[in-house]
Backbone as CSV, one residue per row, in Angstrom:
resi,resn,N_x,N_y,N_z,CA_x,CA_y,CA_z,C_x,C_y,C_z
1,GLU,-14.863,-51.422,65.292,-15.771,-52.288,64.543,-14.966,-53.216,63.640
2,VAL,-15.365,-54.464,63.588,-14.693,-55.470,62.768,-15.593,-55.847,61.604
3,ALA,-15.001,-55.988,60.433,-15.708,-56.526,59.268,-14.822,-57.595,58.652
4,TYR,-15.441,-58.623,58.110,-14.713,-59.722,57.486,-14.818,-59.617,55.974
5,VAL,-13.765,-60.033,55.293,-13.751,-60.055,53.832,-13.390,-61.461,53.384
6,THR,-14.188,-62.029,52.493,-13.892,-63.348,51.954,-14.502,-63.456,50.566
7,ASP,-14.384,-64.629,49.946,-14.951,-64.815,48.612,-16.221,-65.648,48.696
8,LYS,-16.871,-65.820,47.553,-18.209,-66.425,47.565,-18.213,-67.851,48.090
9,TYR,-17.122,-68.574,47.903,-17.097,-69.963,48.339,-16.969,-70.100,49.858
10,SER,-16.565,-69.039,50.515,-16.407,-69.085,51.974,-17.417,-68.209,52.709
11,MET,-18.327,-67.591,51.967,-19.279,-66.673,52.592,-20.126,-67.361,53.651
12,ASP,-20.697,-68.513,53.321,-21.575,-69.188,54.283,-20.816,-69.612,55.532
13,VAL,-19.599,-70.116,55.329,-18.785,-70.527,56.473,-18.469,-69.326,57.354
14,MET,-18.072,-68.221,56.733,-17.719,-67.038,57.511,-18.936,-66.463,58.236
15,LYS,-20.069,-66.437,57.550,-21.280,-65.906,58.185,-21.711,-66.755,59.373
16,SER,-21.373,-68.036,59.342,-21.789,-68.923,60.432,-21.096,-68.593,61.748
17,VAL,-19.983,-67.856,61.678,-19.238,-67.521,62.897,-19.105,-66.013,63.120
18,ALA,-19.622,-65.213,62.193,-19.410,-63.763,62.256,-20.332,-63.059,63.238
19,GLY,-21.391,-63.728,63.667,-22.326,-63.080,64.579,-22.961,-61.868,63.936
20,ASP,-22.875,-60.722,64.610,-23.480,-59.505,64.077,-22.498,-58.683,63.242
21,LYS,-21.315,-59.233,62.980,-20.325,-58.520,62.170,-20.632,-58.695,60.683
22,ARG,-20.294,-57.675,59.910,-20.534,-57.728,58.469,-19.514,-58.620,57.772
23,VAL,-19.973,-59.328,56.750,-19.095,-60.143,55.911,-19.186,-59.596,54.491
24,ILE,-18.071,-59.129,53.980,-18.014,-58.490,52.662,-17.479,-59.487,51.649
25,GLU,-18.169,-59.613,50.531,-17.719,-60.541,49.491,-16.735,-59.855,48.549
26,PHE,-15.569,-60.458,48.400,-14.552,-59.980,47.463,-14.692,-60.805,46.190
27,PRO,-14.818,-60.165,45.036,-15.073,-60.915,43.803,-13.883,-61.763,43.361
28,ILE,-14.178,-62.875,42.752,-13.145,-63.690,42.108,-13.004,-63.156,40.690
29,ALA,-11.913,-62.458,40.439,-11.750,-61.733,39.177,-10.270,-61.633,38.837
30,ASP,-9.977,-60.970,37.697,-8.579,-60.797,37.310,-7.924,-59.736,38.200
31,HIS,-6.642,-59.514,37.976,-5.904,-58.607,38.860,-6.406,-57.169,38.773
32,MET,-6.761,-56.710,37.590,-7.224,-55.333,37.449,-8.523,-55.119,38.222
33,GLU,-9.478,-56.023,38.036,-10.751,-55.910,38.744,-10.563,-56.106,40.246
34,SER,-9.663,-56.993,40.618,-9.417,-57.246,42.038,-8.780,-56.036,42.715
35,ALA,-7.856,-55.386,42.027,-7.231,-54.184,42.578,-8.268,-53.085,42.772
36,ALA,-9.188,-52.969,41.811,-10.255,-51.970,41.918,-11.196,-52.302,43.070
37,ALA,-11.508,-53.585,43.233,-12.378,-54.005,44.335,-11.725,-53.709,45.676
38,ALA,-10.427,-53.945,45.761,-9.702,-53.660,47.000,-9.730,-52.168,47.314
39,ARG,-9.510,-51.337,46.298,-9.548,-49.886,46.511,-10.910,-49.448,47.030
40,LYS,-11.964,-50.000,46.441,-13.324,-49.620,46.845,-13.599,-50.021,48.289
41,ILE,-13.202,-51.227,48.655,-13.415,-51.686,50.031,-12.638,-50.818,51.016
42,LEU,-11.393,-50.516,50.696,-10.571,-49.717,51.604,-11.095,-48.290,51.722
43,GLU,-11.582,-47.740,50.622,-12.146,-46.389,50.666,-13.437,-46.359,51.472
44,THR,-14.257,-47.395,51.313,-15.548,-47.441,52.000,-15.390,-47.753,53.481
45,GLU,-14.562,-48.732,53.792,-14.418,-49.198,55.176,-13.387,-48.404,55.970
46,ASN,-12.371,-47.894,55.296,-11.289,-47.132,55.933,-10.743,-47.845,57.175
47,PRO,-10.286,-49.084,57.024,-9.813,-49.840,58.192,-8.490,-49.302,58.729
48,SER,-8.317,-49.413,60.037,-7.044,-49.010,60.630,-5.968,-50.047,60.359
49,VAL,-6.381,-51.302,60.191,-5.449,-52.389,59.905,-6.210,-53.496,59.191
50,VAL,-5.513,-54.241,58.337,-6.110,-55.418,57.699,-5.321,-56.643,58.156
51,ILE,-6.045,-57.698,58.501,-5.438,-58.898,59.078,-5.888,-60.123,58.296
52,ALA,-4.939,-60.965,57.936,-5.247,-62.230,57.263,-4.829,-63.377,58.170
53,ILE,-5.749,-64.301,58.423,-5.441,-65.493,59.207,-5.704,-66.716,58.335
54,GLU,-4.640,-67.449,58.034,-4.769,-68.682,57.246,-5.437,-68.416,55.891
55,ARG,-5.119,-67.277,55.293,-5.685,-66.944,53.989,-4.659,-67.255,52.908
56,ALA,-4.995,-68.181,52.029,-4.080,-68.521,50.935,-3.756,-67.276,50.123
57,GLY,-2.464,-67.089,49.847,-2.024,-65.946,49.064,-1.373,-66.400,47.770
58,LEU,-1.171,-65.456,46.889,-0.540,-65.761,45.606,0.875,-66.292,45.818
59,VAL,1.222,-67.334,45.081,2.583,-67.865,45.118,3.328,-67.381,43.881
60,GLY,4.574,-67.791,43.753,5.431,-67.253,42.709,4.953,-67.466,41.294
61,ASP,4.222,-68.561,41.044,3.759,-68.821,39.681,2.423,-68.158,39.373
62,GLY,1.939,-67.320,40.302,0.705,-66.578,40.059,-0.563,-67.324,40.394
63,THR,-0.442,-68.485,41.016,-1.615,-69.266,41.405,-1.805,-69.212,42.919
64,PHE,-2.913,-69.790,43.356,-3.149,-70.020,44.779,-3.033,-71.514,45.028
65,ARG,-2.344,-71.893,46.088,-2.140,-73.307,46.396,-2.550,-73.588,47.841
66,ASN,-3.128,-74.765,48.060,-3.409,-75.152,49.440,-2.168,-75.791,50.058
67,MET,-2.298,-76.313,51.264,-1.131,-76.840,51.971,-0.535,-78.068,51.303
68,HIS,-1.313,-78.703,50.421,-0.823,-79.883,49.703,-0.249,-79.529,48.332
69,GLY,-0.273,-78.232,47.982,0.237,-77.801,46.692,-0.775,-77.857,45.572
70,THR,-2.032,-78.162,45.892,-3.085,-78.228,44.877,-3.487,-76.824,44.455
71,ASP,-3.645,-76.625,43.159,-4.048,-75.326,42.624,-5.520,-75.075,42.958
72,ILE,-5.785,-74.039,43.750,-7.154,-73.691,44.145,-7.535,-72.306,43.625
73,SER,-6.879,-71.877,42.554,-7.057,-70.516,42.051,-8.495,-70.202,41.669
74,GLU,-9.198,-71.165,41.094,-10.560,-70.885,40.633,-11.523,-70.637,41.789
75,TYR,-11.121,-70.994,42.996,-11.981,-70.809,44.166,-11.529,-69.655,45.056
76,ASN,-10.462,-68.979,44.676,-9.834,-67.989,45.546,-9.893,-66.586,44.964
77,ALA,-10.447,-65.654,45.722,-10.381,-64.245,45.335,-8.988,-63.701,45.645
78,LYS,-8.579,-62.723,44.860,-7.247,-62.126,45.020,-7.285,-61.041,46.102
79,ILE,-7.597,-61.478,47.304,-7.679,-60.572,48.446,-6.315,-59.961,48.768
80,ASP,-5.273,-60.551,48.211,-3.914,-60.010,48.377,-3.864,-58.509,48.092
81,HIS,-4.699,-58.046,47.165,-4.662,-56.628,46.790,-5.021,-55.715,47.960
82,LEU,-5.829,-56.181,48.894,-6.106,-55.382,50.092,-4.821,-55.111,50.855
83,PHE,-3.963,-56.101,50.899,-2.723,-56.001,51.670,-1.654,-55.229,50.908
84,ASP,-1.715,-55.284,49.596,-0.787,-54.504,48.783,-1.076,-53.010,48.901
85,GLN,-2.340,-52.672,49.170,-2.755,-51.270,49.135,-2.890,-50.616,50.506
86,HIS,-2.748,-51.379,51.566,-2.925,-50.797,52.908,-1.585,-50.725,53.636
87,PRO,-1.313,-49.612,54.329,0.004,-49.451,54.966,0.198,-50.254,56.248
88,TYR,-0.892,-50.740,56.845,-0.779,-51.473,58.107,-1.492,-52.813,57.982
89,SER,-0.721,-53.873,58.026,-1.310,-55.194,57.809,-0.601,-56.245,58.655
90,VAL,-1.344,-57.307,58.953,-0.809,-58.442,59.703,-1.177,-59.712,58.953
91,GLY,-0.215,-60.592,58.789,-0.477,-61.900,58.208,-0.155,-62.972,59.233
92,ILE,-1.047,-63.945,59.362,-0.840,-65.052,60.296,-0.954,-66.351,59.515
93,GLY,0.087,-67.168,59.574,0.077,-68.401,58.798,0.867,-69.505,59.463
94,ASP,0.723,-70.705,58.901,1.425,-71.860,59.464,2.045,-72.771,58.411
95,GLY,1.784,-72.492,57.122,2.235,-73.448,56.121,3.050,-72.895,54.973
96,GLY,3.277,-71.585,54.935,4.079,-70.995,53.876,3.297,-70.479,52.690
97,ASN,2.036,-70.896,52.558,1.229,-70.484,51.410,0.273,-69.346,51.743
98,GLU,0.374,-68.799,52.958,-0.604,-67.806,53.392,-0.117,-66.372,53.182
99,ILE,-1.097,-65.458,53.057,-0.783,-64.038,52.969,0.100,-63.642,54.153
100,GLY,1.179,-62.944,53.856,2.148,-62.531,54.870,3.432,-63.327,54.816
101,MET,3.339,-64.567,54.335,4.533,-65.410,54.279,5.540,-64.917,53.245
102,GLY,5.130,-63.971,52.420,6.079,-63.351,51.509,7.207,-62.654,52.247
103,ASN,6.963,-62.286,53.510,8.012,-61.672,54.329,9.212,-62.595,54.506
104,LEU,8.944,-63.909,54.495,10.005,-64.902,54.694,10.047,-65.886,53.537
105,ARG,9.733,-65.400,52.357,9.628,-66.293,51.199,10.915,-67.078,50.958
106,ASP,12.039,-66.415,50.963,13.308,-67.095,50.684,13.627,-68.132,51.756
107,GLU,13.352,-67.784,53.007,13.639,-68.709,54.103,12.692,-69.906,54.070
108,ALA,11.409,-69.655,53.816,10.411,-70.731,53.823,10.673,-71.754,52.731
109,ALA,11.195,-71.281,51.605,11.413,-72.180,50.466,12.423,-73.275,50.772
110,GLY,13.255,-73.078,51.767,14.273,-74.073,52.072,13.960,-74.963,53.256
111,ILE,12.730,-74.877,53.750,12.355,-75.642,54.944,11.529,-76.862,54.550
112,ASP,11.905,-78.007,55.085,11.156,-79.236,54.821,9.703,-79.067,55.241
113,ARG,8.808,-79.645,54.444,7.362,-79.645,54.685,6.699,-78.301,54.406
114,LEU,7.478,-77.300,53.996,6.903,-76.049,53.516,7.051,-76.020,52.000
115,PRO,6.203,-75.256,51.308,6.237,-75.276,49.845,7.536,-74.722,49.269
116,ASP,7.937,-75.264,48.125,9.117,-74.747,47.432,8.839,-73.380,46.819
117,ASP,7.567,-73.097,46.557,7.155,-71.820,45.974,6.162,-71.164,46.935
118,PRO,6.649,-70.530,48.008,5.755,-69.965,49.021,5.011,-68.727,48.523
119,CYS,4.145,-68.222,49.374,3.392,-67.009,49.060,4.346,-65.835,48.844
120,VAL,3.958,-64.951,47.925,4.770,-63.765,47.646,4.215,-62.512,48.320
121,THR,2.989,-62.573,48.808,2.336,-61.393,49.375,2.886,-61.093,50.764
122,THR,3.331,-59.862,50.951,3.925,-59.449,52.218,2.917,-58.675,53.069
123,THR,3.227,-58.573,54.344,2.435,-57.765,55.270,3.387,-56.958,56.147
124,THR,2.847,-55.944,56.803,3.680,-55.132,57.684,4.297,-55.984,58.785
125,LYS,3.470,-56.843,59.366,3.921,-57.764,60.403,3.472,-59.174,60.044
126,LEU,4.309,-60.143,60.365,3.987,-61.554,60.127,4.040,-62.305,61.446
127,MET,3.016,-63.111,61.691,3.004,-64.004,62.849,2.963,-65.436,62.347
128,ILE,3.866,-66.261,62.848,3.916,-67.673,62.470,3.476,-68.503,63.670
129,ALA,2.619,-69.482,63.416,2.128,-70.340,64.492,2.040,-71.772,63.993
130,SER,2.042,-72.723,64.916,1.861,-74.126,64.525,0.498,-74.333,63.892
131,VAL,-0.497,-73.605,64.394,-1.846,-73.563,63.828,-2.211,-72.088,63.706
132,SER,-2.635,-71.664,62.535,-2.887,-70.238,62.317,-3.883,-69.665,63.315
133,ASN,-4.922,-70.435,63.648,-5.905,-69.955,64.622,-5.232,-69.613,65.949
134,TRP,-4.250,-70.425,66.335,-3.529,-70.150,67.581,-2.786,-68.822,67.480
135,GLY,-2.250,-68.527,66.310,-1.598,-67.240,66.116,-2.573,-66.095,66.282
136,GLY,-3.792,-66.277,65.762,-4.826,-65.260,65.927,-5.153,-65.030,67.388
137,TYR,-5.224,-66.113,68.148,-5.508,-65.965,69.569,-4.305,-65.413,70.324
138,GLY,-3.108,-65.682,69.826,-1.929,-65.052,70.407,-1.977,-63.544,70.244
139,LEU,-2.420,-63.094,69.077,-2.578,-61.662,68.839,-3.646,-61.086,69.765
140,ALA,-4.760,-61.817,69.912,-5.823,-61.361,70.812,-5.330,-61.293,72.256
141,ALA,-4.477,-62.235,72.629,-3.918,-62.222,73.984,-3.033,-60.993,74.197
142,ALA,-2.214,-60.676,73.194,-1.350,-59.499,73.295,-2.180,-58.222,73.398
143,LEU,-3.249,-58.146,72.615,-4.136,-56.982,72.682,-4.841,-56.912,74.034
144,SER,-5.128,-58.087,74.606,-5.756,-58.126,75.927,-4.862,-57.464,76.972
145,LEU,-3.571,-57.779,76.915,-2.634,-57.197,77.878,-2.512,-55.690,77.682
146,LYS,-2.556,-55.274,76.432,-2.443,-53.845,76.146,-3.685,-53.085,76.612
147,LYS,-4.853,-53.708,76.434,-6.113,-53.060,76.796,-6.443,-53.216,78.278
148,GLY,-5.853,-54.225,78.922,-6.171,-54.478,80.316,-7.466,-55.226,80.510
149,GLU,-7.851,-55.997,79.509,-9.108,-56.755,79.541,-8.938,-58.013,78.710
150,ASN,-9.399,-59.147,79.209,-9.277,-60.407,78.472,-10.231,-60.401,77.287
151,LEU,-9.669,-60.357,76.087,-10.457,-60.303,74.857,-10.595,-61.663,74.187
152,LEU,-10.022,-62.688,74.783,-10.065,-64.020,74.185,-11.465,-64.616,74.281
153,PRO,-11.862,-65.402,73.286,-13.156,-66.083,73.378,-13.080,-67.233,74.375
154,SER,-14.227,-67.640,74.861,-14.263,-68.790,75.755,-14.042,-70.071,74.958
155,ILE,-13.681,-71.135,75.646,-13.544,-72.437,75.001,-14.880,-72.855,74.395
156,GLU,-15.962,-72.559,75.097,-17.298,-72.918,74.609,-17.619,-72.197,73.308
157,ALA,-17.262,-70.924,73.233,-17.503,-70.163,72.009,-16.667,-70.710,70.860
158,GLU,-15.415,-71.022,71.139,-14.544,-71.568,70.092,-15.079,-72.898,69.573
159,ASN,-15.518,-73.769,70.476,-16.087,-75.049,70.052,-17.334,-74.841,69.204
160,ALA,-18.149,-73.876,69.591,-19.364,-73.586,68.828,-19.016,-73.108,67.426
161,TRP,-17.955,-72.303,67.310,-17.544,-71.819,65.987,-17.045,-72.964,65.109
162,VAL,-16.252,-73.843,65.688,-15.750,-74.979,64.912,-16.912,-75.839,64.422
163,HIS,-17.869,-76.100,65.286,-19.015,-76.917,64.883,-19.883,-76.183,63.861
164,ALA,-19.979,-74.864,63.976,-20.753,-74.093,63.004,-20.127,-74.180,61.620
165,THR,-18.805,-74.081,61.547,-18.145,-74.187,60.240,-18.274,-75.601,59.687
166,TYR,-18.190,-76.579,60.561,-18.376,-77.977,60.150,-19.767,-78.177,59.563
167,GLU,-20.771,-77.654,60.238,-22.147,-77.811,59.775,-22.410,-77.058,58.481
168,THR,-21.564,-76.061,58.190,-21.716,-75.292,56.955,-20.917,-75.893,55.809
169,GLY,-20.170,-76.969,56.089,-19.479,-77.678,55.023,-17.973,-77.602,55.033
170,ALA,-17.381,-76.940,56.021,-15.919,-76.835,56.070,-15.290,-78.202,56.338
171,VAL,-14.043,-78.348,55.893,-13.325,-79.609,56.077,-12.048,-79.368,56.874
172,ASP,-11.497,-80.440,57.381,-10.217,-80.393,58.089,-9.098,-80.299,57.055
173,GLY,-8.278,-79.257,57.139,-7.288,-78.978,56.109,-6.338,-80.105,55.759
174,PRO,-5.640,-80.689,56.722,-4.644,-81.716,56.381,-5.224,-82.952,55.712
175,THR,-6.436,-83.335,56.108,-7.018,-84.581,55.593,-8.071,-84.359,54.520
176,GLY,-8.660,-83.162,54.494,-9.761,-82.908,53.571,-11.055,-83.571,54.008
177,GLU,-11.054,-84.152,55.204,-12.246,-84.840,55.697,-13.232,-83.848,56.314
178,HIS,-14.511,-84.154,56.130,-15.556,-83.320,56.724,-15.757,-83.766,58.168
179,ARG,-15.047,-83.105,59.067,-15.119,-83.442,60.483,-14.758,-82.192,61.290
180,PRO,-15.257,-82.084,62.522,-15.006,-80.881,63.326,-13.633,-80.889,63.986
181,TYR,-12.604,-80.921,63.168,-11.219,-80.855,63.618,-10.602,-79.557,63.092
182,VAL,-9.476,-79.177,63.662,-8.731,-78.018,63.181,-7.290,-78.442,62.936
183,ASP,-6.875,-78.408,61.688,-5.507,-78.797,61.309,-5.110,-80.155,61.883
184,GLY,-6.045,-81.088,61.835,-5.763,-82.434,62.301,-5.937,-82.643,63.790
185,PHE,-6.239,-81.586,64.520,-6.394,-81.685,65.974,-7.853,-81.871,66.370
186,HIS,-8.115,-82.875,67.205,-9.406,-82.999,67.870,-9.578,-81.784,68.783
187,LEU,-10.819,-81.398,69.045,-11.051,-80.173,69.807,-10.374,-80.179,71.177
188,ASP,-10.306,-81.322,71.839,-9.649,-81.362,73.146,-8.176,-80.968,73.037
189,GLU,-7.517,-81.424,71.970,-6.117,-81.053,71.740,-6.020,-79.602,71.286
190,TYR,-6.889,-79.245,70.358,-6.870,-77.910,69.766,-7.069,-76.823,70.822
191,ASN,-7.939,-77.076,71.796,-8.268,-76.057,72.793,-7.165,-75.828,73.819
192,SER,-6.154,-76.677,73.837,-5.108,-76.541,74.853,-4.393,-75.197,74.764
193,CYS,-4.178,-74.716,73.556,-3.485,-73.437,73.385,-4.330,-72.288,73.920
194,LEU,-5.617,-72.287,73.582,-6.500,-71.222,74.056,-6.616,-71.253,75.580
195,THR,-6.662,-72.447,76.147,-6.697,-72.578,77.605,-5.451,-71.962,78.234
196,ASP,-4.285,-72.267,77.662,-3.028,-71.716,78.181,-2.997,-70.195,78.065
197,LEU,-3.505,-69.674,76.951,-3.510,-68.224,76.763,-4.424,-67.543,77.775
198,HIS,-5.578,-68.147,78.042,-6.466,-67.599,79.072,-5.746,-67.530,80.416
199,GLU,-5.052,-68.594,80.770,-4.348,-68.625,82.052,-3.270,-67.546,82.107
200,HIS,-2.546,-67.384,81.003,-1.483,-66.377,80.956,-2.061,-64.968,81.072
201,VAL,-3.109,-64.697,80.293,-3.704,-63.355,80.304,-4.302,-63.042,81.672
202,ASN,-5.053,-63.981,82.226,-5.690,-63.736,83.525,-4.656,-63.530,84.626
203,ALA,-3.560,-64.289,84.560,-2.504,-64.115,85.558,-1.838,-62.751,85.417
204,ALA,-1.622,-62.333,84.175,-0.963,-61.048,83.930,-1.848,-59.870,84.336
205,LEU,-3.155,-60.037,84.148,-4.073,-58.949,84.470,-4.454,-58.934,85.950
206,GLY,-4.135,-60.027,86.638,-4.444,-60.082,88.065,-5.914,-60.322,88.307
């Protein structure tokens, strides 16, 4: 069973794509309250693993920053505490400011176009992708091979999710524009990775 965790500003967007899965609201609070909220969620849900995809994490100065370096702390719950308290975690990111990038904080700080003050939150495993969503589908592809069943969503389902988030008010990250793009990619470009993964998985599974 899968459950999603997000904060109040992303609840509607997450619910628009969650289907019948539960969406749990993590409070926007100080570190003490956030740590307590994380403990309660982990005790109640008892997840086998926690996964963050493109989730902004705390940076060195104690704030949350988007890909442009803008302080978004007032809109961000400290979900990092879930990852600090769970022994098995995966972080997927593409810009250096996401949960999990703490694994490569020193390396990321010296790379052009990545933040000088990257995320400090670490995860058990880190996946880096050109687009975080592609990393998520890469993980799904790997699980497909392990399970012997294609677990990837269809292109039609992915397009429907992008349009659902757009209709709920989400914006394109690089530009901040309200349009059904993903990290600056039109859907035809964006879907190329998922198409390739389907071909790879189907070929491997026979």
